N, C-alpha and C positions, 0 to 999 in steps of 0.2 A: 297754442302750439299747432303747427301744421302737421298733417299726417306724415309718418315716417315713410321714406322710400325703401321698399323691401325688394331684394333680389332673392329668388328661389333657385336653388341648385339641386338637380335630380338627374338620375342616370339617363332616362329618356321619358317619353310621354305616352307609354302604352296605356291601355284602358284601365287595368285593374291595379290593386295593391297600392303601395306607396306612391307610385308614379301618378296614378289616377287621382289620389287624394291631393297631392301637390297641385296638379292641374286645376282641380275643382276649387281649391281654396284660393289660388292665385287669380283665376278667372272671376270667381265670385266677388272678391274684394275689389278687383279692377273695375268690375261693372258697377260698383258703388262709387266710382270716381276716385278710388285710392290708387296711389302709384306703386304698382307691382309689376315686376318683369321676371322672366324665367331664363335660366341658362341650363344646358343639358350637356352630357358627354356624347350623346348621339342624337342628332336631329331626326327623330323618327317617332312614330307612334300615333295612335288613334286621335289624341288630343292636340296634335301639333298645329293644325290649321286653326282650330278654335282658340287655342291659347294665343296665337299670334294676332288673331282678330281682336281679342279682348285686352291683351297685355302689351302688344307690340312685338317686334322681332325677337325670336328666340335665339339666344347666342349659343353656339356650339363651343364646348371646351374639349379640344381634341387630345385628351389624355388617354393613352392606350397601354401604358406600362407604369409600374410603380416607381422605378428608379431609372430615369433616362434624362439626358439633357433636354430633350423635347418636353418632358414632363415639367421640368423647372420652368421652361419658357412659357408653356401654356398656363401654368399656375400664375406666373407673373402677368401674363396678358389678362387673365381673369381679374387679378387685382387692379390692373389699370382700368379695365372696364368698370369695375366697382367705383373707382375714384372718379372717373370721367362722368359716370352716371349720377354721382353725388348720392349714392345709396347710404342709408343709415344702418341697414341690417342685411346680413346674408343668412338665409335660412337653408341649412344643409339637411336635406330630407332623408338621405339614405347613407349606406356605409361609405361608398366611394366619395360622395359629396362631403362627408365629414372628414375623411382622410385628407383630401386636397383642399377643401374649402377653408379649413382652419388656418392654413398658411396664407391663402389669398386674402382672407378677412383681416388677418394681422398686418399684412403688407399694405393693404388698402386703408387701414385705420377705421374699419367698420366693425360693428358689433356682430357677434356670431350667435346664432341659435342652431342647435342640433336637434335631431329627432331620434327617438328610440321607439321603433314600432314592432319589435319582436324582442326576444330574450338574448339575441346575439350568439346563439349556441352553434351556429353553422359556419362561422367565419374562422379562417386560420389565425394562429396566434399573433402574427405580425399585424394583421388588420385589426384584431381586437385591441392590441396595444395602442395603435394610432387612433382608433375610435374613442378609447378611454381618454386619451390625451385631448381630443377635440371636446369631449364633454367637460373636461376640467377647465378648459380655457373659454368655453361658451358662457354667455351671460345667462341663458336659459336652455334647458333641455326639455323638449316636448315629448311626452309619452302619450300613447293612445289608450292605455289601460292602467288601472291601479296595480294590476299584477306586474306590469312592466316597471312601473315606478318602484314598487317594493323590491323587485329583483335587483335593480341597480343601486338602490339605497343600501341593500345588504352587501353590495360590493364596494361600498365606500363613497358613492356619489352623494353630495349634500342633498338632503330632502328638500331644503328650501329652494334649490335651483330647479327642481323638476316640476313641471306643470302638466297635468293630465287634461287633454282636450280630446273630445270624441271624434271619431271618423264621421265624415259627412255622407249621408245617403238621402237622395231625393226620391221619396216614395212616388210622387206624381210622375216624375220622369220614368221611373221603373214601370209604372202602370201603362204609360204610353208605349214603351218598348215591348211590353208583354202582348200588345195588340198585333205586333208584327207576325208574319208567318214563322212557324216554329222551325228552327234549323234542324235538319235531320229527322223531321217528323216521320218520314216513311221508313226510317230505320228503328224507330222506337218499338220495342216489344210490348205487346199488350200485357196488362197486369197492374199490380199495385207498385208504383214506381218510387224508389228512393234515389235521389240524386246526390252525387258527390262531385263537387266542382273544386278542383285544386291541381297544382302541378303534380305530375306523377314522379315525384322524387321520394327517396326513402323516408325523410322526416315527416311526410304527410301520412304514411302508414296506411295507404289505401287498401293494401292487401288484407288488412284485418276485416274489412267489410266483406270482401270476397270469401274469406274463411268463415264468416258468420252466416253467409247467405244459405248454405245447405240446411243449417239448423232452422233458419227462419222458414224455409220452404217446406219443412216437415209439417208445419202447422198452417202456414198460408202458402198454398202451392203456387199461387200466381205472383208471388213477390219477385220483383226484379230490381236490378241495380243499374243505374245510368251513370256512367263515368265520363265526366267532362274535363278535358285537360290533356296536355301532352307532357312528355318527359322521358327520361332514360329508363324508367321502370315499366314502360308500356309493354315490351315483349315479355318480361317476367310476370306481369299481372295477367296477361292473356294466357300464359302457360298455367298459371295458378288456377284460373277459372276453369280451364279444361281439365286439370288434374282433380279439381274438386267436383267435377261433374255438373257445373253450372254455366258452361260456356254459352248456352242459349239464353241464359237469364241475366247475363252481364253484357251491356251494350257500351262499347267504347266509341264515343263520338269525336274524340280529339278536341282541338281548339274550337270553341263556339263563341261567336261575338254576341249574339242576341240571347244571352242566358235568361233574361226575364221571360221571354216567350216559351222557353223550354221548361222553366220552373212551374209555369202555369199548368203544365201537363203532368206534374208530379205530386205525390202526396206528402212527402217529407224530404228533408235535406240532411246530409251527414258531413261531419268533419272530425276525424279521429287521430290527430297527430299525437306523438308522445312528448314532444318538446318544441321549444322555440316560438310558440305562437304568441302574437300580440293580441290586438283586437281585430278579429277576422272580418274582412269585407265580405267574404263568402257567407259567413253566418248571418251577417246583416242582410245580404241579398235574399237568403232563404226567408228570414223573418219579414222583410218587406213584401215578399210574395205571399205572406200569410201561411207559411209552412211551419209545422213543428220541426224542431231540430234535434238530431242525435249527435252529441259531441262528447269528446273527452275533456276531463277537467284539467285543462292545460292552458297556461298563460291566461289570457283574458276571456276565455270561453265562458267561465262561470259568471262573468259580469253581463253576459248576454242571455245565456241559457239558464233558466231557473228550473231545476228538476221538478217535473210534474206540473209546471205552470206554462212554460213556453217550449218545452221539449223534454228530453231526457239527457242527463249528464252522467257519464260513467267515468271510472278511474282512468288516469293516464296509463295505467298498467292493465287495463281491462283485457280479459281473454275474449276469444271469439264467442264463447257461450254467454259472457256478460253482454256483449254487444248484441247478440241475437235476442236476448231477453228484452233489452231496451227497445230494440227495433220492433219486436212483436207487440210491445205495449203501445206503440204508435199505430199499429195496424188493427188491433183487436176491436177498438172502440172508435169508429170514425167520428162520432159526435164529439167525444172528448178531445181527439186530436185536432179537429177543426177549431174548437174553442182555444186550444193552445196556440194555434196559428193566428187567431184573431188577437190574442193577447200579445203575441210576438210582434205583430205588425203595429199595434198601438204603442208598444215600447219604442220601436224605431221612430215612429212619427213624433214622439215626445222628446226623445233624447238625442236624435241624430239628424234632425231636420236641418236643411241648409242655413236657415236663419240662426239657429242655435250654434252650429259649428263656426260659421263665419264671424259671429259676434265674439266668440271665444278667442279666435285668432286675431281679430282686430284689436281687442283689448290687450292681448299679449304683446303685440308689436308696439302699441302705444306705451306700455309699461317699460319694455326693453329700451325704447328710444329715449326714455326719460331717466335711465340709470346712468351710472358712471362710465368712464372711458373703457374702451375694449380691453379684454383680459390681456395681461402681459404674456409674453412668450419669449423664450430664449433663442428662437430662430431669428437670424439676422435677415432683415428685409433687403431685397435688391434695390438698386437705385431707381428713382422715379421714371427713368427712361427705359427701364428693362422691358424686354418683349418687343 
């Protein structure tokens, strides 16, 4: 049997998160000589040029609204591209891809694979309903954590349909990037640095770390927090740091591209969301850098952070005092924390290496291509000449 032709659909090709994972998987398999191409809603992002070099031209699907005549036309054009390219599988990697990709796959007569990479707790009801529909008609649903799988099984999705495949992280590549000049090095405050790398949105709960910092500094006076990321909460977080009396100990760097170089100058990494977390690329980056991790027991975090072994895990409802206690435990004994970091790095090397992740996806696509016909749908397909 020849290798299946796989089209990947994702929002854009930015460096991190789901988009970065899609790019890496598509490029990795294409470099093995397998037929993989990528379509996006916006032709932009860090990986665009590299993906085109490895996979061929990236197709733009210019859908900008949920319900418009132009949306129908673009979905039909996507279906025509799938037919003309003789693709066997469409892998919809994110929410928008699942919403529209399910119809394009049906109209093109190709098999659909969807992804669930978080718990879906931040989407509006109409999008949730369309995503659930996509999962029902998909041949397989890829989750990146057992916690994500369990969550959607509890909501009625068939357990036999979900496959858990790990995020890919190339430790050797991260090591090379860490050798670059550190972004914002001249702005980093001296002291014992905890990094938090995430969007500055409410669900990431970054303010909890700022609330914990004064208590940490009562014992470790040079403890500082390095905040990497941008988002709507930035002004409120700055105000909170000032109100808590730690404005000089919280450094807001904004968006940073060369995160590995920054992490090399920190002693630990943190991620403390209350909900919606899948398997965090941020936590994986901390671990690849050899840092112990402070994380909330949310989503797939416990599958990466083993309390007392690779970092500290606190409740998803942890108070500032709880977080401060866990933070201090990573600062009091540098030798113990360094050992945690070494175990964390070894875990990533064993479980999330490119060869491991790529083989999982290669096997999945081969299995999907060998299954029955595309899932039925009540949506009526447009004529073959549509678009």
